[in-house]
N, C-alpha and C positions, 0 to 999 in steps of 0.2 A: 505493499500499500505505499510505504515513503516513498519508494522507486518512483509510482506513478504520480505522485505530487510532486515530485522534483521534475519529472520530465514533463509534466503540465506546466510547471511553471516555466521552464526552459522554452517550451514551444510558446508559451505566451509572450517571454522576455524576446524572442526570436521575431515573433509576428511585429510586435511594436517597433524593433528595431528596422525591419524592412519597411514598415508603413512610414518611419521619421525618414528614411532613406529615399522613399519614394517622394515624399514632399519637398524634401532638400531639393531634390533632382529636377522636381516641377518649378520650384521656384527660380532654381539658377536657369532653366531653359527660359522663363517668363523673363528675367533680368536680360538675358542675350537677347531675345527677341526685341525687348524694348530698346536694347543698345542699338541694334539693327536698324530699327525704325528712326533712332535718333541721328544715325549715321546719315540715313537716306533722307531725312531732312538736311543735313549740314550739307550735302551734296546738291541739291535744290537750290540751297542759298549760293554756294560755290558757283554752280551753273548761272545762275542771274547774274552774280558778279561779274562771272567771265564775259557776259553777253552785253552788259550794259554798264558795267561798274569800272572804276577807275584802278589804277594797279594797287592803289592802297587798299580799296574795299576787296580786290581779289585776295590779296595779301590776309586780310583779315576773315574771310571767308574760309581760306586756307587753313588759318591756323585751328579754328572752329571744327574745320572738317577733321582736322588732324586729330584732335582731341577726343572727337568721337570716334574715330577709327580706333586710337589707343584705349578706350574704354570699350568698344565692342570685343576688341583683340583678348583684353583681359577675362571678359565674360564668356568668350570661347573657350578659353583655357579651362574653364571650369567642367564644360562638357566633353564628355569623350568622342560623341558621335557627331560633333561638330568638325567641318573641314573647311579651312577659310583659305587654303591655299592658292588657287584661283583668284579667289577675291584680293588676296595680298599681293601677287603679281600685278593685276589690272591695276590696284592702287599706287603701288609703286612706281608705275609709270606715269601715273598722274603726278604724283610727288615730283617726279625728276622734270615732266613738264613746265610744271609750277616754279620749280627752284630755278629752271636753267634760263630765265628770263633776266636777260642782262639790262642793266640800266633801270630808267625811270617808266619805260615806253613798253606797253606789251602791243607787239605787233598783232596783225590780222593771221599771221601763220601761229603765233604763238596761242591765239584765242583758239583757231581751230584744233591743236593740237591738243590742248587742254580740253577742250569740248569732246572730242573724240576718246579720250580717256577717261572723261566723267562717264560718258555713255558706256564704255566698257566695264567700268567700276559698277554702275548700276546693274547691268544685265549678271553679272557675277552675283550680286547682293540680292538679285531678285530671285536668282537661283536657291540661295540659302532660305530666303523668306518663304518660298514655295514647299521646300522641303521641311526645314525645322521649324518654322514659324505658322502651320497652317492654322 
């Protein structure tokens, strides 16, 4: 009888631990998806600054997008099933295109390259949204 009580207690403890682990995973997934949405919004602002803003506007929007990317990356690290390598490649191209602007003037070629890299990054992020954050 004593063994049955111990076995029952261990089973109950294991069940509670699994439930808590599942809840923590759901919370981590929610936080990740929210960070992805925040990153998408920052890319929209960056796109607008690229299209109509000054170089200063572009740089400010880029800094916000970079902060949102870093937040998303940290949240992704908490989830085993999230793979952001392709998004990271696309984002790194965007970073390079923003950072390569020389001087105080953004040329049309600069703007076109940034725009193309924003579009590529958004496509990769949409894949994450469709798979992980349904």
